[in-house]
C-alpha positions in Angstrom: 90.5 127.9 82.3 89.2 131.4 84.6 86.4 131.5 81.1 85.9 128.0 80.7 85.1 128.8 85.3 82.9 131.5 84.5 81.3 129.9 81.9 80.2 126.8 83.8 78.4 128.8 86.2 77.1 131.4 84.2 75.1 128.4 82.4 73.7 126.6 85.7 72.9 130.3 87.1 70.6 130.1 84.2 69.2 126.6 84.6 69.9 127.3 88.8 65.3 126.3 88.5 66.2 122.8 87.8 65.8 120.6 90.6 68.5 119.3 91.9 69.0 115.8 93.4 71.5 114.6 96.8 73.9 113.6 96.8 73.7 109.8 97.7 78.1 109.6 96.8 79.1 112.2 99.6 82.2 111.5 100.3 82.5 107.8 98.6 84.1 108.5 95.3 87.6 108.9 94.9 90.8 109.2 92.3 92.3 106.4 92.0 95.7 108.3 91.3 96.2 111.2 93.8 93.1 109.1 96.3 92.0 112.5 96.6 87.6 112.2 97.3 86.7 113.3 93.5 83.9 115.6 93.3 80.4 115.7 91.9 80.1 119.1 88.9 76.1 119.7 87.8 75.8 119.7 84.1 74.2 121.4 82.3 72.8 120.8 78.7 71.5 122.5 75.6 67.9 120.7 75.7 67.9 121.2 79.4 69.0 118.0 80.8 70.6 118.1 84.8 73.0 115.2 85.0 76.5 115.1 87.7 80.0 114.0 87.3 81.7 113.0 89.3 85.8 114.6 88.3 89.5 114.6 89.9 89.8 118.9 91.5 93.2 117.8 91.3 93.3 117.4 87.9 91.3 120.1 87.6 94.2 122.5 89.5 96.9 121.0 87.3 96.1 119.3 84.6 99.7 117.5 84.6 99.5 116.5 87.8 97.1 113.9 88.3 95.5 111.9 84.8 92.1 112.8 84.2 88.5 111.7 85.9 85.7 112.2 84.8 83.3 109.9 85.4 78.7 110.3 85.2 77.7 109.2 87.9 74.1 108.2 86.4 76.6 105.2 84.8 78.0 105.4 88.0 74.9 104.0 90.6 73.5 101.2 88.2 77.5 99.3 88.8 77.3 100.1 92.4 73.9 98.6 92.9 74.9 95.2 90.6 78.0 95.4 92.6 76.1 95.3 95.5 73.3 93.2 94.9 75.9 90.6 94.2 77.1 90.6 98.1 73.9 91.2 99.2 73.4 87.7 97.2 76.6 86.2 99.4 75.7 86.9 102.1 71.7 85.4 101.6 74.5 82.0 100.9 76.7 82.5 103.7 74.1 82.8 105.8 72.4 79.7 105.1 75.2 77.8 105.1 76.1 79.2 108.4 73.0 78.0 110.6 73.3 74.5 108.9 76.8 74.2 110.0 76.1 75.6 113.7 73.0 73.5 114.1 75.2 70.5 114.4 74.6 68.5 118.4 78.8 69.1 118.2 78.5 73.5 117.9 75.6 74.1 120.5 77.4 71.8 123.2 80.8 74.2 122.6 78.4 76.6 122.4 76.2 76.3 125.8 80.1 74.8 127.9 80.8 79.1 126.6 78.3 80.6 128.6 78.0 77.9 130.8 81.9 79.1 132.3 81.4 82.5 131.9 78.1 82.6 133.7 79.6 80.4 136.6 82.8 82.9 136.2 80.0 85.9 136.5 78.7 84.1 140.1 81.8 83.6 142.1 83.0 87.3 141.1 79.9 88.3 142.7 80.3 86.2 145.6 84.2 87.2 145.5 82.5 90.8 145.8 80.9 90.5 148.2 82.7 88.7 150.4 85.4 91.7 150.3 82.4 95.1 150.9 81.5 92.5 154.0 85.5 92.0 155.4 85.7 95.9 156.8 82.8 95.5 159.3 83.5 91.8 160.2 86.8 94.1 161.4 84.8 96.4 163.3 82.4 93.8 164.4 85.1 92.3 166.2 84.7 89.3 164.2 88.1 88.6 163.1 91.5 89.3 164.0 93.6 92.5 163.0 95.6 89.7 160.7 92.5 87.5 159.3 91.2 90.0 157.8 94.3 91.2 155.9 94.6 88.4 155.0 91.3 87.7 153.6 91.3 91.0 152.6 94.4 89.7 149.9 92.6 86.5 149.2 89.4 88.1 148.6 90.6 90.6 145.8 93.0 88.1 144.4 89.7 86.0 143.4 88.1 88.9 142.6 90.4 89.9 139.8 91.1 86.0 138.4 87.5 85.8 137.9 87.3 89.7 136.5 89.9 88.1 133.8 88.4 84.7 133.3 85.3 87.0 132.2 87.7 89.0 130.1 88.5 86.4 127.7 85.5 84.6 127.7 83.9 87.1 127.0 86.3 88.1 124.4 86.0 84.4 123.5 82.6 84.7 123.2 82.3 88.1 120.7 85.1 85.9 117.8 82.8 83.1 118.3 79.8 85.6 117.1 81.8 85.9 113.9 80.6 82.8 113.0 77.4 83.2 113.2 74.6 84.8 111.6 75.3 87.7 113.9 78.1 88.0 111.7 78.3 92.2 111.2 78.8 91.6 107.5 76.1 89.0 106.9 73.8 91.3 109.4 74.6 94.0 107.4 74.6 93.6 103.9 71.0 91.1 105.3 69.6 94.4 105.8 69.2 95.4 102.3 67.5 92.1 101.0 65.5 92.6 98.2 66.0 96.2 97.5 66.5 97.0 94.4 67.8 101.1 95.0 70.5 102.5 95.9 69.7 104.5 98.3 72.3 107.0 100.4 71.6 104.9 103.6 72.6 101.8 101.8 75.7 103.6 99.9 76.6 104.5 103.0 76.6 101.6 105.2 78.0 98.7 102.4 80.5 101.1 100.8 83.9 101.9 102.4 85.5 104.0 98.9 84.7 104.4 95.3 89.0 104.2 93.3 87.6 105.7 90.4 91.0 105.2 87.3 91.0 107.1 84.2 89.5 104.8 81.6 86.2 105.2 83.9 87.0 101.6 85.8 85.7 101.5 89.3 87.2 99.7 91.9 85.0 99.3 95.4 86.3 98.3 99.0 83.1 96.8 100.7 83.4 97.7 104.8 83.5 94.5 106.9 85.9 92.6 104.2 87.2 91.8 108.0 84.0 89.8 109.7 83.3 88.1 105.4 86.9 87.1 105.7 87.0 85.2 109.7 83.4 83.7 107.6 85.6 81.9 105.4 87.7 81.1 107.2 85.3 78.7 109.3 83.2 77.8 106.8 86.3 76.3 104.9 87.9 74.5 108.4 84.2 73.0 108.8 84.3 71.4 104.8 88.0 70.5 105.8 86.2 68.8 109.5 88.4 71.2 111.9 
């Protein structure tokens, strides 16, 4: 093994003048068995052709500890790009469907009512905070008794806290509703690369969480924004069923 390694690095040294490309999949490719990241290796043929392979370091260190993994980068990248383009097309179709579903008067009214309640709660909070802040000066100016000051202070603080809880709940509800709109992060993430036909580092890192490679060079792609995608599917299924 040491001899093979020495020969490998000696050969690379002789062809160090060959251009080294960026590893756009860095940190994304994993062994399906040991779950460790695969290592990107530079290879040079006798006719000075350069290519890269991803291998399992666990297997390289001890061939009995993990099945062999060896997949060429120039074979892997087209597979990933094809899968990403499928997701981009899916996102485009779902975006169109969401816009159509959410254009109904019923949906627009529900959205407006939610925003109206939130605006009202914010005004209520501001009002009671202002009242609370002015209490002490009114007390100093003898515009109220000590008992009135204590009573109103407690009341205003309680009303402000209630308004804060309502704002928090409505904001959370609004955030959940945004997952049922074109602002859904699955739609926006994949939609931002619509029309692209070349896999870039930015695209890979933005859309892919992990790629698992097994001993037969089969791959499993784990995309980002899976929860947002499932939430949108559930929402659309509910609309189809009349919910």
